[in-house]
N, C-alpha and C positions, 0 to 999 in steps of 0.2 A: 478379544477384549474390545468393548465398545467405548470409545473415548470422545468426549466433547472438548473442543479447543476453541476458545473465544479470544479474538484479537481486537482489543479496544484501541483504535487509532484516533488521530486528531479529527478525522472526518467520518470514518465508518466504524461500525462494530460488526465484525464478521464471526459467524458461527460455523464451525465444521464439526459434523458428527461422522466418525470414521471407525471402521473395523481395523484394529491394529494387530497384525500377526507378529508376535514376539519371536517366533521360531523361524521366520523367513526374512532375515536381514531387515527387520522392522518394516515390513510392507504395510503401507497405509492405503486402504481402500475407502474412498469417500462414500458415505451413505446419504448425507444431506448437507447442503450449503445454504446459508442464509446471510443476507446483507441488509443492514439498516444504516441510515445516515443521520445520526443526531448531531454531528459536528461539534463534539464536546470541547474541542480545542479552540473554537472561534473566539478571538479576543484574548486568549490566555497569555500570549507573549506581551500584549499591551497592558493587561490588567493584573497579571501575576497569579491569577487563580482560575480554576474551572468554576464557572458561575453556577449558582443554585438552580437556575432554570435549565441549564444544560445537564446538570446532575439528575434532575427529574426526568429528562428525556432518556438519559442513560439507564436509569433504574427501570423505566417503562420497557426499554428494549430487553434488559436482563430478566424482567418479569416474564416477558413473552418467550425468551429463549429458555428459561427454566422449565416452562411447560413442555416445550419441544424436547428438552433433555430428559425430562421425566418420562415422556411418552416413549422414548427410545431406550429407556432403562440403561443409561450410560453407567459404566463402572468407574469412570474417572472424569473430572472436569478440570481443565487447565485454563487459567485466565491470565492473559498477558496484556500489560499496558505499555505504551511506547511514549513518544516524545511529549505529548500534551501533559502527561503525568510528571515527566522529568522537569518541565518548566513551571508547573503549578506549585504554589506554596502550600496549598491545602490538600496535597496528595495523601498524607498520612491519615487525615480525617476521612477521606474518601475510602481508603483501604479498610478502615475500621467499619465504616457504614456498610460496605459491601459484605464484609464478613458477618456482621450482625444481621443484615437483611436477607442474604442469600446463602450464607455459610460457604462462600467461595473465597479462596485465597488469591488475591490479585498480586501478581509478581510484576513489578515495574522494572523493565530491563534497561540497561545502559545502551548508548548508541552503538558500541562495539558488539554487544549481545544482539541488538536488533539486526545488525548486519549479518551476524552468524545465522540467526533464525531465518532471515530472508534467503540467504544462500542455500542452506541445507533444505529448506522448504521447496525452493525453486527446482533443486536438483533431484527431489525425492521421487519423481516419476521417470527419470531418465535411466537408461541402461548403459549407454555409451557416454561416459563423462570424460571429456578432454579438458584442456584449459578453458575455463568458462568465466565470463563476466556477467554479473547479475546487477540490474538496475531496479531499485525499489523506490518509486516516487510516492511519498506519503503526503499527508496534509501539512505537516510542519517540518519534516526532514526528508532527506533523500539519501539512501544508502547505496554505495557503489562498492561491490565486492568482487574480487577475482580469486580463483582457486581451481582445484581439480577434485577428483573423487577421494583423494587422500587428505587434503588439508586446504585451508584458506590461506592464500598467499598475501593478500592485502585487503584492508577494509577501511572505508571512510564513511562517516556520517556527516552530511552537510546540513547546516541549519537553514534549509530552504525547502519548501514543499508547496503544493498547489494552493492551500489555504493561506499560509503565511505570505507567499508571493503575491497573491491577489490583494490581501489586506494592506501590504506594505508598498506595493508598486503599481498595481492596476486599479487606480482610484476612480476611474471613470468607466462607464459601460455604454458603448464599447470603449476600450481604453485608447488613450492617445498614443500615437506612434512613439513619442518621447518616453512614455511610461514603459512600453514594451522594450525599447532600447536600453533603458536603465536596468530593467530586469535581466536582459541578456548579458549586460556587462557585469552584473552582480554574480550571475551563475558562472561566467567565464572566470571571474576572480576566485570564486570558491573552489573551482575544480582545476585551477592552473597548476597547482603543486602535486596533483595526483600522478603517480608513476606506477606502472605495472611491471612486475618481475618478468612475466612472460606475456607475449602478445596473445590475447584470448582468441581461441579458434571458434568460439560460439558465444553469442551474447543473448541473455534472456532478460526480458522486462516483465516485472510482476506488479501487482496492485492495481488500484482503480483507474489511474490515468492510462496505463497500457491496455487494460481490458476494454475500457470505454473507447479508446482510439480505434482498437480493432473493430468494434461494433460500428463506429462511424464510417470507417473505410469500407466495411462489408455491407453497409446500408441496412443493418438489422435494427429494428425498433425495440426488441425484447432480447435480453441477454440469453445467449445460447452457448453453454460451456463447450459443447462439442465443436462448434464453429470457431470459437475464440481461442481455445487451447491449441497451442503450437502454430497459430497464425503468424506469418512473417510480415512485419512492418518494414517497408523500405524507406530510406531517408527521403527520397523524392515524394513518397506518399505523405510524409509529415509536412513537408514544405507546402504541398498542394492544400493540405488540410488547414494549415495556418492561413494561407491566402483566402480560403473559403470562409473562415469564421472570424477573422480579427476585426471585421467591421460590424459584426453582429452583436446585439446586446444579449443578455442572459435569456430573456424570454424568446427571442428569435432562435437561439440555439436549441432551446427545449422544443419549440415547435418543429424545427427542421429535423431533429434527430430522435424525437419521441421519448417513450417511457424509459429507455435505457439511460437517458441523461438526467432523470429526475434526481434532484438533490446535488447534482454536480455541474449544472448548467452555468453557474457563475464562477467556477474555479477551473473548468476544464482547459481554458485557454492558457492559463499559467502553467498547468501540468504539461501541456503540449510544448510550450516554450522551453521548459526545463528539459524535456526529453530531446527536443531538437538540438539544443545546445550541447547536451552530453554526447549525442551521436556525432555532431559536427566536430567537437573538440577531440574526440577519440578516433575520428576517421571511420566511424561505423556505417557501413552501407545498409545494414539491416539489423533488426533485433527480432527474436522469437518471443511471442507472448506466452506466459505461463499463468494459469489461474491458481497456481499454488503459491504459498508464501509463508508469512510469519506463523500462521496458525498450524501449518504443517511442521515448520521448523521447531515450534514449541513442543510438539509431540516427540520429535526426534531427540531434542535436548533433554526432555524429561526422562526418557528411557535410557539415554546414553549414560546417565548417572550410575 
């Protein structure tokens, strides 16, 4: 069965087209991955809605994706919305518009469900699954989930992500040291009450911050899934990266790191600060990057019904 899974996040809209083998423990083999960055959640927390201009950008992406989906003759299309839709007061109207325009059923998932999708998606390519911690830094929320191959043991959705952190804390470019410090203190406050039932033996980081950081450390200008997938980010690498970029403005970051940074150059610093504080707080020496995530988890959850 050929399945299309679209993950509409605060910053990105991701398309996965995959072959799903229902007779082989739900094996998911990716055929095509696409990424676009309309940043639909920009300003949503402040204004309470997803703005009309952002909606037009979203619809343009979905128009493009629909052609790709039709070209691949997909049997099923799964559409998942996350935190931007949970915050926006005009979400029900958007769901109706998407249904009318594309005949897609947009499912807006809760923070708990987002954590589940992220966890099972991240683990979907692993054979040996021990106690695992998954970190999913999105645009407006961060999911932290621990579990094993049998069940999720704990899951937390924090109301901080790379876009929201930039909008609320990093008001200058480059940001002031005092702004970075306030952001760090906010992250520490949010994660201070998280406790794990079992100490994770493996930690996986998914989504745009983690994959972009891997590209930055590897020095690659264009995204290469083979190089990025399973790349191990050490805590000392994160600290060096912070020292390298915290004095740069968004334009300088884009020039230095190239096309892989397009659309993320003004929010990547906030994402790195979040990742560094999570690693520091939990005493993590390294995290492994996975290019899988919510769009994979959405397929798993759909067929687990």
